[in-house]
C-alpha positions as CSV (number, residue, x, y, z in Angstrom):
1,S,11.0,3.6,-17.0
2,I,10.3,0.1,-15.9
3,C,10.5,-2.9,-18.3
4,F,8.2,-5.8,-17.9
5,K,8.0,-8.5,-20.7
6,K,9.5,-6.3,-23.3
7,E,6.9,-3.6,-22.7
8,M,7.9,-0.2,-21.3
9,Y,5.8,1.3,-18.6
10,V,6.6,4.9,-17.5
11,F,5.2,6.2,-14.3
12,S,5.9,8.9,-11.8
13,K,6.0,7.6,-8.2
14,N,4.6,10.9,-6.9
15,L,1.4,10.8,-9.0
16,F,-0.3,7.7,-7.6
17,K,-1.1,5.8,-4.4
18,I,-2.4,2.4,-3.6
19,L,-4.7,2.0,-0.6
20,Y,-4.8,-1.6,0.8
21,I,-7.4,-2.2,3.5
22,A,-7.0,-5.4,5.6
23,P,-9.0,-6.2,8.7
24,F,-6.2,-7.6,10.8
25,K,-2.8,-6.4,11.8
26,T,-1.2,-9.7,11.0
27,I,-2.4,-9.5,7.4
28,I,-1.1,-5.9,7.3
29,K,2.3,-6.9,8.5
30,E,2.5,-9.7,5.9
31,K,1.5,-7.4,3.1
32,I,4.0,-4.7,4.2
33,I,6.8,-7.3,4.1
34,Y,5.6,-8.7,0.8
35,F,5.3,-5.3,-1.0
36,E,8.6,-4.0,0.4
37,Q,10.4,-7.1,-0.8
38,S,8.7,-7.6,-4.1
39,L,8.5,-4.0,-5.2
40,S,11.8,-2.7,-3.7
41,F,13.4,-2.5,-7.2
42,L,10.8,0.2,-8.0
43,G,11.7,2.3,-5.0
44,L,8.1,2.5,-3.8
45,K,7.5,3.5,-0.2
46,V,5.1,1.3,1.8
47,T,3.4,2.9,4.9
48,E,1.4,1.3,7.7
49,L,-1.8,3.0,8.9
50,T,-3.0,1.2,12.0
51,G,-3.7,2.1,15.6
52,D,0.0,1.4,16.3
53,F,1.2,4.1,14.0
54,A,0.2,7.7,13.2
55,I,0.9,9.0,9.8
56,M,1.8,12.7,9.2
57,Q,0.9,14.6,6.0
58,K,4.6,14.6,4.9
59,E,4.8,10.8,5.3
60,F,1.5,10.3,3.4
61,D,2.7,12.6,0.6
62,S,5.9,10.5,0.2
63,S,4.1,7.1,0.4
64,N,3.1,5.0,-2.6
65,I,1.3,2.1,-0.9
66,I,-0.7,2.6,2.3
67,I,-1.8,-0.4,4.1
68,G,-4.2,-0.1,7.0
69,T,-7.2,-1.3,9.1
70,P,-10.6,-0.1,8.1
71,E,-11.0,1.8,11.4
72,K,-7.8,3.8,11.0
73,I,-8.4,4.5,7.4
74,D,-11.9,5.6,8.2
75,L,-10.6,8.1,10.8
76,F,-7.8,9.2,8.4
77,T,-10.2,9.9,5.5
78,R,-12.7,11.8,7.7
79,E,-10.3,14.7,8.4
80,K,-11.0,17.7,6.2
81,Q,-7.3,18.4,5.5
82,K,-7.1,14.9,4.0
83,K,-9.8,15.6,1.5
84,K,-7.4,15.2,-1.5
85,F,-6.5,11.8,-0.2
86,F,-8.8,9.9,-2.5
87,S,-7.8,12.0,-5.5
88,Q,-4.4,10.4,-5.4
89,I,-5.5,6.8,-5.0
90,R,-5.3,4.8,-8.3
91,L,-5.9,1.4,-6.8
92,L,-8.1,0.5,-3.8
93,I,-7.7,-3.1,-2.6
94,I,-10.1,-4.4,0.0
95,D,-8.9,-7.6,1.6
96,E,-11.7,-9.9,3.1
97,I,-14.4,-7.8,1.4
98,H,-17.0,-10.3,2.5
99,L,-16.7,-8.5,5.9
100,L,-19.1,-5.9,4.5
101,A,-21.9,-8.3,5.7
102,E,-20.4,-8.5,9.3
103,E,-19.9,-6.3,12.3
104,R,-17.2,-4.1,10.7
105,G,-19.1,-3.8,7.5
106,P,-20.5,-0.3,8.0
107,I,-17.0,1.0,8.4
108,L,-15.9,-0.6,5.1
109,E,-19.0,0.7,3.5
110,Q,-18.3,4.2,4.6
111,I,-14.8,4.1,3.2
112,I,-15.9,2.8,-0.1
113,L,-18.8,5.3,-0.4
114,R,-16.4,8.1,0.6
115,F,-13.9,6.9,-2.0
116,L,-16.5,6.6,-4.8
117,L,-18.0,10.1,-4.0
118,D,-14.8,12.0,-3.2
119,S,-12.8,10.4,-6.0
120,S,-15.4,10.6,-8.8
121,D,-14.2,14.0,-10.0
122,Y,-10.6,12.9,-10.0
123,N,-10.2,9.2,-10.6
124,K,-12.3,8.2,-13.5
125,D,-9.9,5.3,-14.2
126,C,-9.2,4.2,-10.6
127,R,-9.7,0.5,-9.8
128,I,-11.3,-1.2,-6.9
129,I,-10.3,-4.8,-6.1
130,G,-12.2,-6.8,-3.5
131,L,-10.5,-10.0,-2.2
132,S,-12.3,-12.8,-0.5
133,A,-12.0,-16.6,-0.3
134,T,-15.8,-16.8,0.4
135,L,-18.1,-14.4,-1.3
136,P,-21.5,-15.8,-2.0
137,N,-23.0,-12.4,-2.9
138,Y,-20.3,-11.3,-5.3
139,Q,-22.8,-9.8,-7.7
140,D,-24.3,-7.5,-5.1
141,I,-20.9,-6.3,-4.0
142,G,-19.9,-5.8,-7.7
143,K,-22.9,-3.6,-8.1
144,F,-22.0,-1.7,-4.9
145,I,-18.5,-0.9,-6.1
146,Y,-19.6,-0.3,-9.7
147,A,-17.7,-3.2,-11.1
148,N,-18.3,-3.9,-14.8
């Protein structure tokens, strides 16, 4: 049990995962440090998924927060044995979502589409959060990720 502002939240660390997609390794390193420090009291495991690190199934299974580059996450989620990957994601965070309109956009688009299609049977209440300091076409992106 975890207590926040006099409300009790009960959760099982093994039943959910957070996927955080960031375009640059520097952002990924910052977020890993931030999540490890700020969520350490919950005992959540943060795992990096970049070209520098490989992740084995056992490590994936024990991770709660996975932070990686679009390219590595794209490769990771294409493997057939990782098909259940999206069924365990409860929160998908896409940092710099405005990059959908740039060179790396198709990779992000594939991840989001795979997530929406593969997780639809499992994650009816899963959330997608897109972060951007500059997002002129937020309504279009909102429609794309089925935001309401």
